[in-house]
C-alpha positions as CSV (number, residue, x, y, z in Angstrom):
1,M,-11.3,20.7,-3.0
2,M,-11.7,17.0,-3.9
3,K,-11.3,15.8,-6.9
4,W,-10.0,12.8,-7.7
5,R,-11.3,9.7,-9.6
6,L,-11.9,6.8,-7.4
7,A,-10.3,3.9,-9.1
8,M,-10.3,1.6,-6.3
9,A,-12.7,-0.1,-3.9
10,S,-11.7,2.5,-0.8
11,L,-12.1,6.4,-0.5
12,V,-9.6,8.2,1.3
13,A,-9.3,11.6,2.8
14,L,-6.3,13.7,3.4
15,A,-5.8,16.5,5.5
16,L,-3.3,19.1,5.8
17,A,-1.8,19.9,9.5
18,G,-2.1,23.2,10.5
19,C,-4.0,24.4,7.5
20,G,-7.2,25.8,7.6
21,H,-10.3,26.6,5.6
22,A,-11.2,29.6,3.5
23,P,-14.3,31.5,4.0
24,K,-17.5,30.1,2.0
25,G,-18.5,31.3,-1.1
26,E,-17.9,31.3,-4.5
27,N,-14.4,30.7,-4.5
28,G,-14.1,26.9,-5.6
29,D,-15.0,25.4,-2.2
30,D,-17.5,22.5,-3.5
31,W,-17.0,20.5,-6.8
32,P,-20.7,20.4,-7.9
33,D,-20.7,18.2,-10.8
34,Y,-17.5,17.0,-12.7
35,D,-15.4,19.0,-14.1
36,G,-15.4,21.1,-11.1
37,P,-16.3,25.1,-10.4
38,G,-15.7,25.9,-13.7
39,T,-15.0,23.5,-17.1
40,T,-11.5,22.7,-16.6
41,H,-11.0,20.3,-13.6
42,F,-9.2,23.3,-12.1
43,S,-9.5,24.4,-8.7
44,P,-8.9,27.9,-7.6
45,L,-7.7,27.5,-3.6
46,D,-4.4,27.4,-3.1
47,Q,-4.1,26.8,0.9
48,I,-2.6,23.3,-0.2
49,N,0.2,24.4,-2.4
50,A,3.6,23.2,-3.2
51,G,5.2,24.9,-0.6
52,N,3.2,22.7,2.2
53,V,2.1,19.8,0.5
54,G,4.6,17.5,2.3
55,R,2.4,17.6,5.2
56,L,-0.5,15.6,4.3
57,G,-1.7,13.0,6.0
58,L,-4.7,10.1,5.8
59,A,-7.9,12.1,7.8
60,W,-9.7,8.7,7.0
61,H,-10.7,5.8,4.9
62,Y,-14.5,5.0,3.8
63,D,-14.0,1.2,2.1
64,I,-16.5,0.8,-1.1
65,D,-17.9,-2.6,-1.0
66,V,-20.8,-2.8,-3.2
67,G,-19.2,-4.7,-6.1
68,A,-18.4,-3.8,-9.9
69,S,-16.6,-0.6,-10.6
70,S,-16.0,2.0,-8.1
71,L,-13.9,4.1,-11.2
72,T,-16.1,7.3,-10.5
73,A,-15.8,11.3,-10.2
74,P,-17.2,12.6,-6.7
75,V,-18.8,15.8,-5.9
76,A,-18.6,17.8,-2.8
77,V,-20.8,20.7,-1.6
78,D,-21.3,22.0,1.7
79,G,-18.9,19.2,3.5
80,V,-20.6,16.4,2.4
81,L,-19.1,13.9,0.0
82,Y,-21.0,12.5,-3.0
83,F,-20.4,9.6,-5.6
84,A,-22.2,6.8,-7.0
85,A,-20.2,3.2,-7.1
86,G,-21.4,-0.3,-8.1
87,S,-24.7,-0.2,-10.2
88,S,-25.5,3.5,-9.5
89,I,-25.3,2.9,-6.1
90,V,-25.6,7.2,-4.3
91,H,-22.9,7.7,-1.3
92,A,-23.3,10.6,0.9
93,L,-20.4,10.9,2.9
94,D,-19.3,13.5,5.6
95,A,-16.6,14.8,4.6
96,T,-14.9,15.8,7.5
97,T,-14.9,12.9,9.3
98,G,-16.0,10.3,6.5
99,K,-18.9,9.0,8.5
100,L,-21.6,7.7,5.7
101,L,-24.8,9.7,6.0
102,W,-26.8,8.1,3.3
103,T,-27.4,5.7,0.7
104,Y,-29.7,5.0,-2.4
105,D,-29.7,1.8,-4.2
106,T,-30.8,2.7,-7.6
107,H,-32.0,-1.2,-8.1
108,T,-30.2,-1.0,-11.5
109,R,-29.0,-4.7,-11.8
110,E,-32.8,-5.9,-10.7
111,K,-34.2,-3.5,-14.1
112,A,-31.2,-4.0,-16.2
113,G,-30.8,-8.1,-15.9
114,D,-28.4,-9.7,-17.7
115,K,-28.0,-7.1,-20.2
116,L,-26.1,-4.8,-17.7
117,R,-22.8,-3.7,-18.9
118,G,-21.8,-3.6,-15.0
119,A,-17.9,-3.3,-15.9
120,W,-18.6,-0.1,-16.2
121,G,-20.6,1.5,-13.0
122,S,-21.2,5.3,-12.6
123,R,-18.3,7.5,-13.8
124,G,-19.9,10.8,-12.6
125,I,-23.0,12.6,-10.9
126,A,-23.8,16.0,-10.3
127,F,-25.5,18.2,-7.4
128,A,-27.4,21.4,-8.2
129,N,-30.0,22.9,-6.3
130,G,-30.2,20.8,-3.1
131,R,-30.8,17.4,-5.4
132,V,-27.9,14.7,-6.8
133,F,-28.9,13.7,-10.4
134,T,-27.1,10.3,-11.0
135,G,-28.1,7.9,-14.6
136,T,-28.0,4.2,-14.6
137,L,-27.0,1.5,-16.6
138,D,-30.4,0.5,-17.5
139,G,-31.1,4.5,-18.6
140,R,-33.0,6.2,-16.4
141,L,-32.1,9.4,-14.7
142,I,-32.6,10.0,-10.9
143,A,-32.8,12.8,-9.0
144,L,-32.3,12.6,-5.1
145,D,-32.6,15.2,-2.2
146,A,-29.5,16.2,-1.5
147,K,-29.8,15.8,2.5
148,T,-32.0,12.8,3.1
149,G,-31.4,10.6,0.2
150,K,-35.0,10.2,-0.8
151,L,-35.7,10.0,-4.2
152,D,-37.2,13.5,-5.7
153,W,-38.1,11.9,-9.4
154,E,-36.8,9.7,-12.0
155,V,-37.6,9.1,-16.0
156,Q,-36.4,6.4,-18.1
157,T,-34.3,8.7,-20.5
158,T,-34.1,5.7,-23.1
159,E,-36.9,3.7,-25.4
160,G,-36.4,1.1,-22.4
161,P,-34.2,-0.4,-19.9
162,N,-33.2,-2.8,-22.8
163,D,-33.4,-1.1,-26.0
164,G,-29.5,-1.1,-26.0
165,R,-28.7,1.9,-25.0
166,Y,-27.3,2.9,-21.0
167,I,-25.7,5.4,-19.0
168,S,-22.3,5.3,-17.6
169,G,-21.5,9.2,-17.7
170,A,-22.0,12.1,-15.7
171,P,-25.1,14.2,-15.8
172,W,-24.7,18.1,-16.8
173,V,-26.2,20.9,-14.8
174,Y,-27.3,24.5,-15.3
175,K,-30.0,27.0,-15.5
176,G,-32.3,24.7,-13.9
177,K,-32.0,22.2,-16.1
178,V,-30.0,18.4,-16.2
179,V,-28.6,17.3,-19.6
180,I,-27.9,13.5,-19.8
181,G,-26.2,11.0,-23.1
182,H,-25.8,7.9,-23.1
183,G,-23.9,4.9,-24.6
184,G,-24.6,1.6,-26.5
185,A,-23.4,2.1,-29.9
186,D,-20.8,-0.5,-29.5
187,Y,-23.3,-3.0,-28.7
188,A,-26.4,-2.5,-30.7
189,P,-28.2,-0.2,-33.3
190,V,-28.5,2.7,-31.6
191,R,-29.1,6.5,-32.7
192,G,-27.7,9.1,-30.2
193,Y,-28.9,11.5,-28.2
194,V,-28.8,14.0,-25.3
195,T,-31.9,15.3,-23.4
196,A,-32.5,17.7,-20.9
197,Y,-34.8,17.8,-18.0
198,D,-36.3,20.2,-15.5
199,Q,-34.6,19.5,-12.5
200,A,-37.7,20.3,-10.3
201,T,-39.8,18.0,-11.8
202,G,-37.7,15.7,-14.4
203,K,-40.1,16.9,-17.5
204,Q,-38.2,16.6,-20.5
205,A,-37.2,20.2,-22.3
206,W,-35.5,18.9,-25.2
207,R,-34.1,16.6,-27.3
208,F,-31.6,16.7,-29.8
209,Y,-30.3,13.5,-31.7
210,T,-26.6,13.7,-33.0
211,V,-27.3,11.6,-36.4
212,P,-30.5,11.6,-38.8
213,G,-32.9,8.6,-38.9
214,D,-34.5,6.8,-41.4
215,P,-35.8,9.6,-44.4
216,K,-38.8,8.3,-44.7
217,K,-40.0,9.4,-41.4
218,G,-39.0,12.7,-41.8
219,F,-35.9,14.8,-40.1
220,E,-36.5,16.6,-36.4
221,N,-34.9,19.4,-37.1
222,K,-32.6,21.6,-39.9
223,A,-29.8,19.9,-38.7
224,M,-30.7,16.0,-39.3
225,A,-31.9,17.0,-42.7
226,M,-28.5,18.8,-43.2
227,A,-26.5,15.8,-41.5
228,A,-28.5,13.2,-44.0
229,K,-27.0,14.6,-46.9
230,T,-23.5,13.4,-45.4
231,W,-24.4,9.4,-45.1
232,K,-24.8,6.7,-47.8
233,G,-27.0,3.2,-48.1
234,E,-29.6,3.2,-45.4
235,W,-27.3,4.1,-42.3
236,W,-30.2,3.9,-40.0
237,K,-30.5,0.3,-39.9
238,Y,-27.3,0.3,-38.0
239,G,-28.6,3.3,-35.8
240,G,-25.4,5.3,-36.8
241,G,-23.9,5.7,-33.2
242,A,-22.4,9.0,-32.5
243,T,-23.3,8.4,-28.8
244,V,-22.7,11.2,-26.2
245,W,-21.4,9.1,-23.4
246,N,-19.2,11.2,-21.5
247,A,-18.0,14.9,-22.0
248,M,-19.9,17.4,-22.5
249,A,-19.7,21.3,-21.0
250,Y,-21.7,24.7,-20.6
251,D,-20.5,28.1,-21.5
252,P,-22.4,30.8,-19.4
253,E,-20.7,33.6,-21.4
254,L,-23.1,32.3,-24.4
255,N,-25.5,30.5,-23.2
256,R,-24.2,26.9,-25.0
257,L,-24.3,23.2,-24.2
258,Y,-21.2,21.5,-26.0
259,I,-21.6,18.0,-26.1
260,G,-18.9,15.1,-27.6
261,T,-19.7,12.5,-30.0
262,G,-18.9,8.9,-30.5
263,N,-17.9,6.8,-33.0
264,G,-20.4,5.6,-35.9
265,T,-22.3,2.4,-35.9
266,P,-20.8,0.2,-36.4
267,W,-17.2,1.3,-36.6
268,N,-16.5,0.2,-39.9
269,Q,-17.8,2.9,-42.6
270,K,-17.8,0.2,-45.4
271,I,-20.7,-1.2,-43.3
272,R,-22.7,1.7,-42.2
273,S,-22.1,4.1,-44.9
274,P,-21.0,2.3,-48.3
275,G,-19.5,5.0,-50.5
276,G,-18.0,7.0,-47.9
277,G,-19.6,10.6,-46.7
278,D,-18.8,13.1,-43.8
279,N,-21.1,10.9,-41.2
280,L,-22.6,13.7,-39.2
281,F,-22.5,14.3,-36.2
282,V,-20.0,11.6,-35.7
283,C,-17.2,12.0,-33.6
284,S,-17.8,15.8,-33.5
285,I,-18.6,18.6,-31.1
286,V,-21.5,20.1,-31.3
287,A,-23.0,23.6,-30.0
288,L,-26.5,23.7,-28.7
289,D,-28.6,26.5,-27.8
290,A,-28.7,25.5,-24.0
291,D,-32.3,26.7,-23.8
292,T,-33.7,25.1,-26.6
293,G,-31.0,22.3,-28.0
294,D,-31.0,24.0,-31.2
295,Y,-28.6,23.4,-33.3
296,I,-25.4,26.6,-33.8
297,W,-22.3,24.7,-35.1
298,H,-20.3,22.0,-35.2
299,Y,-16.4,20.8,-35.3
300,Q,-16.0,17.1,-36.7
301,T,-12.4,15.6,-35.7
302,N,-12.6,12.5,-37.8
303,P,-15.0,13.1,-41.0
304,G,-16.7,9.6,-42.1
305,E,-14.6,7.5,-38.7
306,T,-13.5,4.1,-39.3
307,W,-11.6,3.5,-36.0
308,D,-13.1,4.3,-32.6
309,F,-11.6,7.8,-32.5
310,N,-14.7,9.3,-31.0
311,S,-14.8,12.6,-29.4
312,D,-16.2,12.1,-26.0
313,M,-13.1,12.8,-24.3
314,D,-13.2,16.0,-22.2
315,I,-14.4,19.7,-23.7
316,E,-12.7,22.1,-21.7
317,L,-13.6,25.7,-22.0
318,A,-10.6,28.2,-21.4
319,D,-9.5,31.9,-22.4
320,L,-6.4,32.1,-24.4
321,T,-3.7,34.9,-25.5
322,I,-3.4,33.9,-29.2
323,D,-0.9,36.1,-31.1
324,G,-1.8,38.6,-29.1
325,K,-5.2,38.5,-28.9
326,K,-7.7,37.1,-25.8
327,R,-9.8,34.2,-27.5
328,P,-12.6,32.1,-25.7
329,V,-11.5,28.6,-26.6
330,I,-12.7,25.0,-26.5
331,L,-9.8,22.4,-25.3
332,H,-9.8,18.9,-26.6
333,A,-8.0,15.9,-26.7
334,P,-9.9,13.1,-28.1
335,K,-9.0,9.1,-28.8
336,N,-7.4,10.1,-32.4
337,G,-4.1,11.7,-30.8
338,F,-4.6,15.3,-31.7
339,F,-5.1,18.3,-29.2
340,Y,-7.3,20.8,-30.8
341,V,-7.9,24.5,-29.9
342,I,-11.0,25.4,-31.6
343,D,-12.5,29.0,-31.4
344,R,-16.3,28.5,-29.6
345,R,-17.8,31.0,-31.1
346,D,-18.0,29.9,-34.4
347,G,-16.3,26.2,-33.6
348,K,-13.6,27.4,-36.3
349,L,-10.1,25.8,-35.8
350,I,-7.4,27.6,-34.7
351,S,-4.7,25.1,-34.2
352,A,-4.6,21.4,-34.1
353,K,-1.3,19.0,-33.2
354,N,-0.9,15.2,-32.5
355,Y,0.3,15.0,-28.9
356,V,1.4,10.9,-29.8
357,P,2.8,9.6,-32.5
358,V,-0.5,8.9,-35.1
359,S,-0.1,6.7,-38.2
360,W,-3.6,7.5,-39.6
361,A,-3.0,11.1,-40.5
362,K,-0.1,13.1,-41.7
363,G,-1.8,16.4,-39.9
364,I,-5.2,18.8,-40.0
365,D,-5.6,21.0,-42.5
366,P,-5.4,24.9,-40.7
367,K,-7.4,26.0,-43.4
368,T,-10.0,23.2,-43.5
369,G,-9.9,22.2,-40.1
370,R,-9.9,18.7,-41.5
371,P,-7.5,15.6,-41.2
372,I,-4.8,15.2,-43.7
373,E,-5.7,11.2,-44.0
374,N,-3.4,8.5,-44.4
375,P,-4.9,6.4,-47.3
376,E,-3.9,3.0,-46.1
377,A,-4.9,3.4,-42.6
378,R,-8.9,2.4,-43.8
379,F,-7.5,-0.6,-44.7
380,P,-8.2,0.0,-48.3
381,G,-9.5,-4.1,-50.0
382,G,-9.4,-5.1,-46.7
383,K,-5.7,-5.4,-46.4
384,A,-5.0,-5.7,-42.5
385,Q,-3.2,-2.2,-41.2
386,I,-1.4,-1.4,-38.0
387,V,-2.7,2.0,-36.9
388,Y,-2.0,4.4,-34.5
389,P,-3.9,5.0,-31.8
390,S,-5.3,2.1,-30.9
391,P,-9.3,2.1,-30.3
392,F,-7.9,2.9,-26.3
393,G,-7.2,6.6,-27.8
394,A,-4.6,8.6,-26.9
395,H,-6.3,9.6,-24.4
396,N,-9.4,8.5,-23.5
397,I,-12.2,8.7,-20.1
398,E,-9.2,9.7,-17.6
399,A,-10.4,13.7,-17.1
400,M,-7.5,16.2,-18.4
401,S,-7.2,19.2,-16.6
402,F,-5.9,23.3,-17.4
403,N,-4.6,25.2,-15.1
404,P,-4.6,29.3,-16.3
405,A,-1.5,30.2,-14.2
406,T,1.0,27.7,-15.6
407,G,-0.9,27.5,-19.2
408,L,-0.9,23.9,-19.4
409,V,-3.4,20.9,-19.9
410,Y,-1.9,17.7,-18.1
411,I,-3.7,14.7,-20.2
412,P,-3.0,11.5,-18.8
413,A,-1.9,9.7,-22.6
414,M,-1.1,6.9,-24.3
415,D,0.8,5.7,-27.3
416,Q,-0.4,1.9,-28.5
417,G,-1.7,0.8,-32.1
418,R,-4.1,-1.8,-33.2
419,V,-4.4,-4.1,-36.0
420,Y,-7.6,-3.2,-38.2
421,V,-9.0,-5.0,-41.1
422,D,-13.0,-6.0,-42.7
423,P,-14.8,-8.8,-40.4
424,P,-14.3,-12.0,-42.7
425,G,-17.1,-12.7,-44.9
426,K,-19.3,-10.4,-46.8
427,L,-19.3,-7.3,-45.7
428,A,-23.4,-7.4,-46.0
429,D,-23.6,-10.1,-43.3
430,W,-22.3,-7.9,-40.7
431,K,-23.7,-8.6,-37.2
432,F,-23.4,-7.4,-34.0
433,L,-20.4,-7.3,-32.6
434,S,-18.3,-10.1,-35.3
435,G,-16.2,-7.4,-36.4
436,Q,-17.1,-4.0,-36.1
437,R,-14.0,-3.9,-36.3
438,I,-10.4,-4.8,-35.2
439,S,-8.1,-7.8,-35.1
440,N,-8.4,-9.5,-31.6
441,G,-11.7,-10.9,-31.7
442,I,-12.0,-11.8,-35.7
443,G,-8.9,-13.4,-35.8
444,T,-5.1,-13.6,-35.8
445,P,-3.3,-10.3,-37.4
446,P,-0.8,-11.4,-40.3
447,P,3.0,-12.0,-38.3
448,D,4.2,-8.5,-40.2
449,L,1.9,-6.5,-38.6
450,K,2.9,-6.4,-35.1
451,P,2.7,-2.8,-33.0
452,R,5.1,-1.4,-31.0
453,A,4.8,-2.0,-27.2
454,A,2.3,0.2,-25.6
455,T,2.9,3.0,-23.1
456,S,1.1,5.4,-21.2
457,F,2.5,8.8,-19.5
458,L,1.3,11.9,-17.8
459,L,2.0,14.6,-20.6
460,A,1.6,18.3,-19.9
461,W,0.8,20.4,-22.9
462,D,1.2,24.1,-23.7
463,P,-1.7,24.4,-25.8
464,V,-1.2,27.9,-27.1
465,H,2.2,26.6,-29.0
466,Q,1.1,23.3,-29.3
467,R,4.1,21.3,-27.9
468,E,5.1,19.5,-25.0
469,A,6.2,21.1,-21.6
470,W,6.9,18.0,-19.9
471,R,5.9,14.0,-19.4
472,I,6.0,11.6,-16.3
473,P,6.1,7.8,-17.6
474,L,4.0,5.8,-15.9
475,Q,3.4,1.6,-15.3
476,G,1.1,-0.1,-17.7
477,V,-0.7,0.2,-20.9
478,R,-3.4,2.7,-19.1
479,G,-1.5,3.6,-16.2
480,G,-2.8,7.1,-15.0
481,G,-6.4,8.0,-13.9
482,G,-7.9,11.3,-14.0
483,T,-6.1,14.6,-13.0
484,A,-7.2,17.7,-11.4
485,T,-5.2,20.8,-11.1
486,T,-5.2,23.8,-8.4
487,A,-4.4,27.1,-7.9
488,G,-1.2,25.6,-5.5
489,N,0.7,24.8,-8.2
490,L,-0.4,21.1,-8.3
491,V,-1.9,18.6,-10.1
492,L,-3.4,15.7,-8.9
493,E,-3.3,11.9,-10.6
494,G,-4.3,8.6,-9.2
495,R,-2.5,5.9,-10.7
496,G,-3.2,2.5,-11.7
497,S,-0.5,1.3,-9.5
498,G,-2.7,2.7,-6.3
499,Q,-1.0,5.6,-5.5
500,F,-2.2,8.7,-5.3
501,T,0.6,11.6,-6.4
502,I,0.8,15.5,-6.1
503,L,3.4,17.3,-8.6
504,A,4.1,20.4,-9.2
505,A,2.4,21.8,-12.0
506,D,5.3,24.0,-13.5
507,S,7.7,21.3,-13.5
508,G,6.0,17.3,-13.2
509,K,8.2,17.7,-10.2
510,Q,6.7,14.7,-7.9
511,L,5.9,16.6,-4.5
512,W,4.0,14.1,-2.6
513,S,2.7,10.5,-3.1
514,F,0.1,8.0,-1.0
515,D,-0.3,4.4,-0.6
516,A,-3.0,3.3,1.3
517,A,-2.0,3.2,5.2
518,L,-4.1,-0.6,4.9
519,A,-2.5,-2.0,2.8
520,K,1.0,-1.6,4.5
521,Q,-0.7,-2.8,7.5
522,G,-2.3,-5.9,5.8
523,A,1.5,-7.0,4.7
524,Q,2.7,-8.5,8.2
525,P,-0.6,-10.6,8.7
526,Y,-1.0,-11.8,5.4
527,A,2.5,-12.9,5.7
528,E,1.9,-15.0,8.5
529,R,-1.4,-16.2,8.0
530,C,-1.9,-16.2,4.0
531,A,1.2,-16.5,2.5
532,T,2.2,-20.1,3.2
533,C,-0.9,-21.2,0.9
534,H,-1.7,-18.8,-1.3
535,G,2.0,-17.0,-2.2
536,A,4.5,-14.9,-0.8
537,N,3.4,-11.2,-2.0
538,G,-0.1,-12.2,-3.0
539,L,1.8,-14.7,-6.0
540,S,-0.1,-17.9,-5.9
541,G,2.1,-20.9,-6.7
542,G,-1.0,-22.9,-7.6
543,A,-1.7,-24.6,-4.1
544,A,-4.4,-22.4,-3.4
545,P,-6.4,-19.8,-5.3
546,D,-4.9,-16.7,-6.6
547,L,-6.4,-14.0,-4.6
548,L,-4.9,-11.4,-6.6
549,R,-7.8,-12.3,-9.7
550,S,-10.4,-13.1,-6.8
551,P,-13.6,-10.8,-6.4
552,M,-13.5,-11.8,-2.8
553,P,-11.2,-8.8,-1.3
554,L,-13.7,-6.4,-3.0
555,D,-16.3,-7.2,-0.9
556,F,-15.7,-7.0,3.3
557,A,-18.7,-9.4,4.0
558,T,-18.0,-12.1,2.0
559,F,-13.8,-11.9,2.7
560,K,-15.0,-12.0,6.7
561,Q,-17.4,-15.0,6.1
562,V,-14.2,-16.9,4.3
563,V,-11.6,-15.9,6.5
564,H,-12.9,-15.3,9.9
565,D,-16.0,-17.1,9.8
566,G,-15.1,-20.5,8.0
567,I,-18.1,-21.0,5.8
568,L,-15.1,-22.6,3.2
569,V,-13.4,-25.1,5.9
570,S,-15.2,-28.0,4.2
571,R,-13.0,-26.9,0.4
572,G,-9.6,-26.7,2.9
573,M,-9.9,-23.3,3.6
574,P,-9.3,-22.2,7.6
575,H,-10.9,-19.9,9.7
576,F,-9.2,-17.3,11.7
577,E,-11.5,-16.2,14.5
578,E,-8.8,-14.2,16.2
579,L,-8.6,-11.4,13.6
580,P,-10.7,-8.6,14.3
581,D,-12.5,-6.5,12.1
582,S,-9.0,-4.4,11.4
583,E,-7.0,-6.8,10.7
584,L,-9.4,-8.4,7.8
585,R,-10.1,-4.9,6.0
586,A,-5.8,-4.3,6.1
587,I,-5.3,-8.2,4.5
588,M,-8.7,-6.9,1.9
589,N,-6.5,-3.6,1.2
590,Y,-3.0,-5.5,1.3
591,L,-4.6,-7.8,-1.8
592,R,-6.1,-4.9,-3.8
593,Q,-3.0,-3.2,-3.8
594,R,-0.7,-6.0,-4.8
595,A,-3.3,-7.0,-7.5
596,R,-2.9,-3.1,-9.1
597,E,0.9,-3.4,-8.8
598,V,0.7,-7.2,-10.9
599,Q,-1.9,-5.4,-13.0
600,A,0.4,-2.4,-13.7
601,T,3.5,-4.7,-14.6
602,P,4.1,-4.4,-18.8
603,V,2.7,-7.6,-20.6
604,K,2.8,-8.2,-24.1
605,K,-1.0,-9.2,-24.2
606,P,-3.3,-6.2,-25.7
607,P,-5.4,-4.9,-22.1
608,A,-9.0,-6.0,-21.9
609,D,-11.8,-4.3,-24.1
610,D,-12.3,-1.0,-22.1
611,R,-12.5,1.4,-25.0
612,G,-14.8,3.9,-23.1
613,Q,-18.2,3.9,-23.6
């Protein structure tokens, strides 16, 4: 069992002294895709449990030095760990020793050029039938031989590498098919869709569009004709949005694929659909026939959405006993702050309750499933309003998980608001990206509109009774990484502080925490050789560059050239030829750890614009 987000530029493996392995089989030993052996980020393994987790220790580590983002979700099959990092560079490691078996460079950066959304990297990959599947930021889907890392096939899933679409999310695999979506609706006139391909050949099996196109060109199916009735104006000129850039779920019992869709393009409905309308299938869960891609049902969390409250967050499938009856359900905690329990047979709402404070709606009507909106939240007349949650959402890309033994869902949650207002000038003159949207970027909010300080926390939520079980406050405005949970009564989470933490799933009690050993080892050589110029504890006083803001500690080759080889001696940077590679790596990890600690310190300034896609 190995499942956590790699939010730092080093991968660590942990071993439990004296603990053997379970026999191979369909018992959870493998984690072949984004959401695990099932669809809930849950491992049925219990060899590591609340009673012995304290014996965990570092087995090996591997530095990820490919640049760009290393925030991803690895998969593990037959003793091999696979992950993609940076610009979709796929790695295979021996899970026992950490030995690199192979890498495959998709050459994404060269193909995508200067339009690459490089900050987001590759959030996940998938394994099926001896192949590793990955999407790329320039819109390709790639299949690799899992043993050799050699290219099997690739296909361009978008209309071109520069059509505004890109892939940052994981593929989904089932029954010989691999399904992929894309992002891009925040930055270009993009019409969302998902596409299924044959795993063996890469041949397209089906495609489902998530919003209707130009009516004059006809509609692809009855679902698009139905959806078109919920739009106003000439929406197709803006693309429409509703991109499937993150979560899906395959339901083998009903042979359905559930997809989560994103915000409309642009966010502000007054621009994209003047006159209102539900704007299907924006901010929805849509159920499709897994074989054909045909529409079955939908549930829309935000009809006519205007705040970037998309529904691309986890879609987790479970069986819950509700009012004495066992029901197959979808568990969903999208950005808008409400937790939804939906019957996955027909898409009908069972219950919904806000899991953080919200201001855009008073609640969800249990009869219609529609939100009871606060009209002021739509900033009528262009008057600025504070809306909770913010476009970062109450829950974003960080995976939640469900433990059937405790009956609890574990959500990396946030409480923060944002000022929304129409862009300056005439709405008809709106251009990407001048004002999609929110106050920062299009002016200073009025002095009387000040959102309260943002917080983040790990929330344990009871979906049957729609109530909080426990919570753990976290550092920073977005302090929690994705979660996984196990039959050993454990919840695992990486955090923005750089810690890998394991909690008791039933109570939230912290059982174990790990800071990278190399970071601790690097503190002393840093103090001896670096602190005089670069500041104690990495806090620069201005005498030399601020290393906590520098990308140099993210790449070992560059770091060694500067610190060991002395390529910057002419600029006043001394070199330390006596330092072995082991100490250089330790100093690098120390600087990374310090950067995370400083970044996690609460600040008043709004966080960087990474809302999800």
